[in-house]
C-alpha positions as CSV (number, residue, x, y, z in Angstrom):
1,X,-4.7,-3.7,-3.5
2,X,-3.9,-6.7,-1.4
3,X,-1.1,-6.1,1.1
4,X,1.4,-8.0,3.3
5,X,-1.0,-8.7,5.7
6,X,-2.9,-11.0,2.9
7,X,-6.3,-10.7,4.6
8,X,-8.1,-9.5,1.4
9,X,-8.5,-7.3,-1.7
10,X,-9.1,-3.3,-1.1
11,X,-10.7,-1.7,-3.7
12,X,-11.4,2.1,-4.0
13,X,-13.4,3.5,-6.3
14,X,-12.8,7.5,-7.0
15,X,-13.5,10.3,-9.3
16,X,-10.4,12.5,-9.9
17,X,-10.0,15.9,-12.1
18,X,-6.5,17.9,-12.0
19,X,-3.0,16.8,-11.9
20,X,-0.4,16.5,-10.0
21,X,-0.4,17.1,-6.1
22,X,-3.2,19.7,-7.1
23,X,-5.3,16.7,-8.4
24,X,-8.8,17.0,-6.5
25,X,-10.0,13.2,-5.5
26,X,-13.5,11.9,-4.6
27,X,-13.7,8.9,-3.4
28,X,-17.5,7.5,-4.9
29,X,-17.0,3.3,-2.8
30,X,-14.4,1.4,-0.9
31,X,-14.8,-2.0,0.1
32,X,-12.3,-4.9,1.1
33,X,-13.3,-8.9,0.3
34,X,-11.5,-11.3,1.9
35,X,-9.3,-13.9,0.5
36,X,-11.1,-17.5,0.4
37,X,-8.8,-19.4,3.3
38,X,-6.8,-21.4,0.6
39,X,-5.9,-18.6,-1.4
40,X,-4.6,-17.4,1.6
41,X,-3.0,-20.1,2.6
42,X,-1.2,-20.4,-1.3
43,X,0.0,-16.9,-0.9
44,X,1.5,-17.3,2.6
45,X,3.0,-20.4,1.4
46,X,4.9,-18.8,-1.9
47,X,5.7,-15.8,-0.2
48,X,9.4,-15.4,-0.3
49,X,10.0,-18.8,-0.8
50,X,10.7,-21.8,-2.6
51,X,8.1,-22.7,-5.1
52,X,6.8,-24.6,-8.2
53,X,6.7,-21.8,-11.3
54,X,3.3,-23.5,-12.1
55,X,1.5,-22.6,-8.8
56,X,3.1,-19.2,-9.3
57,X,1.5,-18.7,-12.6
58,X,-1.9,-20.4,-11.8
59,X,-2.2,-18.1,-9.0
60,X,-1.2,-14.8,-10.9
61,X,-4.0,-15.5,-13.0
62,X,-6.8,-17.0,-10.0
63,X,-6.1,-13.2,-8.5
64,X,-6.4,-12.1,-11.8
65,X,-9.7,-13.2,-11.7
66,X,-11.0,-12.9,-7.9
67,X,-9.5,-8.9,-8.4
68,X,-12.2,-8.1,-11.1
69,X,-14.8,-10.0,-9.2
70,X,-14.0,-7.5,-6.3
71,X,-14.2,-4.2,-8.7
72,X,-17.3,-5.7,-9.6
73,X,-18.8,-6.4,-6.1
74,X,-17.7,-3.0,-4.8
75,X,-19.5,-1.4,-8.1
76,X,-22.3,-2.5,-6.8
77,X,-22.3,-1.8,-3.6
78,X,-21.8,1.4,-4.6
79,X,-24.7,1.8,-7.4
80,X,-21.7,2.6,-9.9
81,X,-21.9,1.0,-13.1
82,X,-19.0,-1.2,-13.8
83,X,-19.0,0.1,-17.8
84,X,-18.7,4.1,-16.5
85,X,-15.0,3.2,-14.9
86,X,-12.4,4.3,-17.2
87,X,-9.0,2.9,-15.6
88,X,-8.0,0.4,-13.1
89,X,-4.8,0.8,-10.7
90,X,-3.9,-2.6,-9.9
91,X,-1.2,-3.3,-7.3
92,X,-1.5,-7.0,-7.4
93,X,-0.2,-8.8,-4.5
94,X,3.9,-8.7,-3.3
95,X,5.2,-12.3,-3.2
96,X,8.9,-11.3,-3.2
97,X,10.0,-8.2,-3.0
98,X,14.4,-7.1,-2.1
99,X,14.8,-3.2,-2.8
100,X,18.1,-3.2,-1.4
101,X,19.2,-5.9,-3.9
102,X,21.6,-9.0,-3.4
103,X,24.5,-11.1,-5.6
104,X,22.8,-12.8,-7.7
105,X,24.6,-15.0,-10.6
106,X,28.0,-12.2,-9.9
107,X,25.7,-9.4,-10.1
108,X,24.2,-7.2,-7.5
109,X,20.5,-7.2,-8.2
110,X,16.8,-5.5,-6.9
111,X,14.1,-7.0,-8.0
112,X,10.0,-7.3,-7.0
113,X,7.6,-9.4,-7.9
114,X,3.4,-8.2,-7.7
115,X,1.1,-11.5,-9.2
116,X,-2.6,-10.6,-10.2
117,X,-3.0,-10.9,-13.9
118,X,-3.9,-7.7,-15.7
119,X,-4.8,-9.3,-18.5
120,X,-7.7,-11.5,-16.6
121,X,-8.5,-7.6,-15.2
122,X,-8.9,-6.0,-18.3
123,X,-11.0,-9.0,-20.4
124,X,-13.3,-9.7,-17.3
125,X,-14.0,-6.1,-17.1
126,X,-13.5,-4.1,-20.2
127,X,-11.3,-1.7,-18.9
128,X,-7.7,-0.5,-19.1
129,X,-5.6,-1.7,-16.6
130,X,-2.6,-0.5,-14.8
131,X,-0.5,-2.8,-12.7
132,X,3.2,-3.4,-11.7
133,X,4.0,0.1,-10.1
134,X,6.8,-1.1,-8.3
135,X,9.2,-2.5,-10.8
136,X,10.0,0.5,-12.4
137,X,11.1,2.9,-9.2
138,X,13.3,0.1,-8.7
139,X,14.6,0.0,-12.4
140,X,15.2,3.9,-11.8
141,X,17.6,3.0,-8.9
142,X,14.8,3.2,-6.2
143,X,13.8,0.4,-3.7
144,X,10.4,0.0,-5.3
145,X,8.6,1.2,-2.1
146,X,7.4,3.3,-0.1
147,X,5.0,4.6,-3.5
148,X,1.9,5.8,-1.4
149,X,4.0,9.4,-0.4
150,X,2.4,10.8,-3.2
151,X,-1.0,10.6,-2.0
152,X,-0.4,11.2,1.4
153,X,2.2,14.8,0.0
154,X,-1.4,15.2,-2.3
155,X,-4.1,15.1,0.2
156,X,-2.3,15.5,3.9
157,X,-0.1,18.7,3.2
158,X,-0.6,21.5,5.7
159,X,0.6,25.1,5.8
160,X,0.9,25.6,9.4
161,X,1.0,22.0,10.8
162,X,4.2,19.1,10.1
163,X,2.3,16.0,9.6
164,X,2.9,12.3,10.1
165,X,0.9,9.7,7.6
166,X,1.5,6.5,9.2
167,X,-0.1,3.4,7.6
168,X,-0.2,0.4,9.6
169,X,-0.7,-2.7,7.6
170,X,1.4,-6.0,7.8
171,X,4.6,-3.4,7.4
172,X,4.2,-0.1,8.9
173,X,5.0,3.0,6.8
174,X,5.3,6.3,6.8
175,X,5.2,10.2,4.8
176,X,6.6,13.3,7.2
177,X,5.2,16.2,6.1
178,X,6.8,19.5,6.8
179,X,4.5,22.5,7.1
180,X,4.2,24.8,4.1
181,X,7.1,23.1,2.0
182,X,7.2,21.0,-1.2
183,X,7.6,17.4,-1.9
184,X,11.2,17.1,-2.7
185,X,11.2,18.1,2.0
186,X,9.0,14.5,2.5
187,X,10.6,12.1,4.5
188,X,9.1,8.7,4.5
189,X,10.0,4.7,4.2
190,X,8.7,1.6,6.0
191,X,9.8,1.8,9.9
192,X,9.3,-2.2,10.3
193,X,6.2,-5.0,11.3
194,X,2.7,-3.6,11.3
195,X,0.7,-5.8,11.9
196,X,2.9,-8.9,9.8
197,X,4.3,-10.0,13.0
198,X,1.1,-9.9,14.7
199,X,-1.0,-12.1,12.8
200,X,1.5,-14.6,12.0
201,X,2.0,-15.4,15.6
202,X,-1.9,-15.4,16.2
203,X,-2.4,-17.8,13.3
204,X,0.2,-20.2,14.1
205,X,-1.0,-20.0,17.7
206,X,-3.9,-20.6,17.2
207,X,-3.3,-23.2,14.0
208,X,-4.9,-21.0,11.7
209,X,-8.3,-20.4,13.6
210,X,-7.8,-17.0,14.1
211,X,-5.4,-15.0,11.6
212,X,-5.2,-11.7,13.5
213,X,-5.3,-10.0,17.0
214,X,-9.2,-9.2,17.1
215,X,-9.6,-5.7,19.1
216,X,-6.5,-6.3,20.5
217,X,-7.9,-8.9,22.6
218,X,-4.5,-11.2,23.2
219,X,-2.4,-7.8,23.4
220,X,-4.5,-6.2,25.9
221,X,-4.5,-9.3,27.9
222,X,-0.7,-10.0,28.0
223,X,2.1,-7.9,29.6
224,X,5.2,-7.3,27.0
225,X,8.6,-8.5,27.9
226,X,11.0,-5.2,28.4
227,X,13.8,-7.5,28.1
228,X,12.7,-9.2,24.7
229,X,11.0,-6.2,23.4
230,X,14.7,-4.1,23.9
231,X,16.6,-7.1,22.2
232,X,14.4,-6.9,19.1
233,X,14.4,-3.2,19.0
234,X,18.5,-3.5,18.7
235,X,17.6,-5.2,14.9
236,X,19.6,-3.2,12.5
237,X,17.5,-2.2,10.3
238,X,15.6,0.5,12.8
239,X,19.1,2.0,12.8
240,X,19.4,1.9,9.2
241,X,18.7,5.6,7.7
242,X,15.9,6.1,5.1
243,X,15.2,5.2,2.8
244,X,14.3,2.0,3.7
245,X,12.1,-0.6,2.6
246,X,10.8,-3.6,4.7
247,X,8.9,-7.2,4.4
248,X,8.8,-10.6,5.2
249,X,11.8,-10.8,4.3
250,X,13.1,-9.6,7.5
251,X,10.1,-10.2,9.7
252,X,8.5,-13.1,8.4
253,X,8.1,-16.8,9.2
254,X,11.6,-16.8,10.7
255,X,11.6,-14.0,12.5
256,X,8.5,-15.5,13.9
257,X,9.8,-18.9,14.8
258,X,12.4,-17.6,17.0
259,X,9.9,-15.4,18.7
260,X,7.8,-19.0,19.4
261,X,10.8,-20.5,20.8
262,X,10.6,-18.1,23.9
263,X,8.8,-19.6,27.3
264,X,6.3,-16.6,27.0
265,X,2.8,-16.8,27.6
266,X,0.7,-16.5,24.1
267,X,-1.0,-13.8,25.4
268,X,2.3,-12.1,26.9
269,X,4.3,-12.9,23.6
270,X,1.9,-11.5,21.3
271,X,1.4,-8.2,23.7
272,X,5.5,-7.9,23.2
273,X,4.9,-8.3,19.0
274,X,2.1,-5.2,19.4
275,X,4.6,-3.5,21.8
276,X,7.3,-3.9,18.9
277,X,4.9,-2.4,16.4
278,X,4.3,0.8,18.2
279,X,7.9,0.8,19.5
280,X,9.6,0.9,16.1
281,X,7.5,3.4,14.6
282,X,8.1,5.8,17.6
283,X,11.7,4.9,17.2
284,X,11.9,5.8,13.2
285,X,9.9,9.0,14.1
286,X,12.0,10.2,16.8
287,X,15.2,8.9,14.8
288,X,14.4,10.1,11.4
289,X,11.6,12.9,11.3
290,X,11.7,14.8,14.4
291,X,15.6,16.3,13.9
292,X,14.4,17.3,10.4
293,X,11.3,19.0,11.1
294,X,8.2,19.6,13.7
295,X,5.4,16.9,14.3
296,X,2.5,18.4,14.9
297,X,0.1,15.5,14.6
298,X,-0.3,11.5,13.1
299,X,-2.5,10.3,10.8
300,X,-2.9,6.8,11.5
301,X,-4.6,4.1,8.4
302,X,-4.5,0.6,7.5
303,X,-5.4,-2.7,9.4
304,X,-3.6,-1.5,12.4
305,X,-6.1,1.3,12.8
306,X,-8.8,-1.3,14.5
307,X,-6.3,-2.7,17.4
308,X,-7.0,-0.6,20.3
309,X,-4.1,-2.1,21.7
310,X,-1.8,-0.9,19.2
311,X,-3.5,2.0,19.3
312,X,-2.9,2.6,22.5
313,X,0.7,2.0,22.8
314,X,1.4,3.8,20.5
315,X,-0.4,7.1,21.8
316,X,2.3,6.3,24.9
317,X,5.1,5.9,22.8
318,X,4.6,9.1,21.0
319,X,3.2,11.4,24.2
320,X,2.6,14.1,23.9
321,X,2.1,13.9,20.0
322,X,-1.4,13.6,19.1
323,X,-2.0,10.5,17.0
324,X,-5.6,10.6,15.6
325,X,-7.2,8.2,12.8
326,X,-6.7,9.3,9.2
327,X,-10.9,9.4,8.5
328,X,-10.4,12.8,10.7
329,X,-8.9,14.1,7.9
330,X,-11.5,13.0,5.5
331,X,-9.8,9.6,4.5
332,X,-10.9,6.0,5.1
333,X,-8.6,4.3,7.2
334,X,-9.4,1.2,5.2
335,X,-9.1,2.7,1.3
336,X,-6.2,5.3,1.4
337,X,-3.8,2.6,-0.3
338,X,-6.3,1.5,-3.1
339,X,-7.1,5.1,-3.5
340,X,-3.0,5.9,-3.8
341,X,-2.5,3.4,-6.6
342,X,-6.0,4.6,-8.3
343,X,-4.2,7.9,-8.0
344,X,-0.9,6.9,-9.4
345,X,-2.8,4.8,-12.2
346,X,-4.5,8.2,-13.1
347,X,-1.0,9.7,-13.3
348,X,0.2,7.1,-15.3
349,X,-2.3,6.9,-17.8
350,X,-1.6,11.3,-18.3
351,X,2.3,10.4,-18.5
352,X,3.2,12.1,-15.3
353,X,5.4,10.7,-13.3
354,X,4.3,9.8,-9.0
355,X,7.2,8.3,-7.5
356,X,8.8,10.4,-4.6
357,X,12.3,10.1,-5.1
358,X,13.4,11.0,-1.7
359,X,10.8,8.4,-0.2
360,X,12.5,5.4,-2.6
361,X,15.5,6.5,-3.2
362,X,15.3,6.1,-7.3
363,X,17.3,8.6,-9.4
364,X,14.7,10.3,-10.7
365,X,11.0,10.7,-11.2
366,X,9.7,8.1,-13.1
367,X,6.2,7.0,-14.7
368,X,5.1,4.0,-12.7
369,X,3.5,0.4,-13.9
370,X,2.7,-1.1,-17.5
371,X,-1.0,-0.4,-19.7
372,X,-2.9,-3.4,-20.5
373,X,-5.2,-1.7,-22.8
374,X,-8.8,-3.2,-23.4
375,X,-10.1,-1.6,-26.8
376,X,-9.1,-3.0,-30.2
377,X,-8.0,0.3,-32.2
378,X,-10.5,2.2,-34.4
379,X,-10.3,1.5,-37.9
380,X,-6.9,-0.9,-37.7
381,X,-5.3,2.7,-36.8
382,X,-2.6,2.2,-34.3
383,X,-3.8,3.3,-30.6
384,X,-3.2,7.4,-29.7
385,X,-0.7,8.3,-27.4
386,X,-1.2,9.6,-23.9
387,X,-0.4,13.4,-24.7
388,X,2.3,12.0,-27.7
389,X,4.6,11.1,-24.8
390,X,4.2,7.1,-25.2
391,X,7.5,7.2,-27.3
392,X,9.3,8.5,-24.1
393,X,7.8,5.9,-21.5
394,X,6.2,3.7,-23.8
395,X,2.5,4.4,-22.3
396,X,0.0,4.2,-24.8
397,X,-3.8,5.5,-24.7
398,X,-6.8,3.2,-26.4
399,X,-10.2,4.2,-27.6
400,X,-11.7,3.8,-23.7
401,X,-10.2,7.3,-23.0
402,X,-9.8,8.6,-19.8
403,X,-12.1,11.7,-18.7
404,X,-15.4,11.6,-18.7
405,X,-18.5,13.1,-16.6
406,X,-20.0,10.8,-14.3
407,X,-23.1,11.4,-12.0
408,X,-22.3,10.3,-8.5
409,X,-25.0,8.8,-6.4
410,X,-23.2,8.4,-3.1
411,X,-20.0,9.7,-2.2
412,X,-17.0,9.2,0.6
413,X,-15.4,12.0,0.0
414,X,-11.4,13.1,0.6
415,X,-13.1,16.1,-1.6
416,X,-16.4,16.9,-2.2
417,X,-16.0,19.6,-5.3
418,X,-17.5,18.6,-8.3
419,X,-15.4,19.0,-11.7
420,X,-16.3,19.2,-15.1
421,X,-14.1,16.8,-16.2
422,X,-13.2,13.7,-14.3
423,X,-11.5,10.1,-14.0
424,X,-13.2,7.4,-12.5
425,X,-9.9,4.9,-11.4
426,X,-10.8,1.7,-9.4
427,X,-7.6,0.4,-7.4
428,X,-7.6,-2.9,-6.5
429,X,-4.5,-3.4,-3.8
């Protein structure tokens, strides 16, 4: 998976057994592969902007090659044979997302586009691929995001504690899980900018020499501007009720250009952007979560978990609620979203929905993603349908299968229990 920060490709290789929210997940290996500089620049140049169709097509196929290489590199680092991987879930790179819908040619249209050609991944690795997860949720009336709440509920629900799973990527999103409840009471939404505004400011101020605020260095040396922060927090997005989703459409180049027009020093400007992330997260929790449930703890994942200045501001804004890393409950802060799309691919392969309608606004639970099969039909026969459900939602199953036993050499586990029948899935985000 590669998110809105455009910093690289996150891969997780997992073993999973069981079904639905009772499934058990073992993370065997995870790794992040940075985008080459020119690829990142090309993605920035076409994200939420006018772009040549030829450039989109070429980059779509190029990303497929890079994703396949990233899976191979991760498997090699984890000493996992690529041939033992039975399924890949690929979120791809979002270059446009408009879940709310807009008037277009006389119709109100919601749409999303992720690139990273699944046919290339499947052909290079010889593995079935499920990709394009967001489209079906939008077709069902949802906003196509957030989708990670499915994994959050699966792994972080607790009988006695109200928990918030917070992921700070380019955009910050949360899943709030009341104690001892079913998934229908989960609250989930994008709170606003995560690292996106900070990263853009650093990149533009340093003329591309730096692409993020390493260790929160700029922010820690500055002071945020109270007046500007108050003005930014009046943005209508922060007041909008969930379900809601954000992206470069709200917090991209135009938003950053206005910030650069201020007379603040580099350090104060980046400190203010960092405070915007922390305060908008806290605002979302205070306005839309705490009125509905008790919040006992917050678990952070994503790139923002590596920014001490941001975490210090967040802890102050949420005090006395404890803010901890997701690793404290066994989930690597850098692997969570890649794991999520591996799990969703597994569910789709077994004809089970994995969107959370109350999080996305969809009218109903639906199967997510599109299957790119690899193996040719045996003896010229039509591939077997997964659980005979292919005609219901168009999911087919080929000769590779999805269930097997794999000896595990290394584990960095969410759950270390073994099972007789497992599917190993790699998710490229």
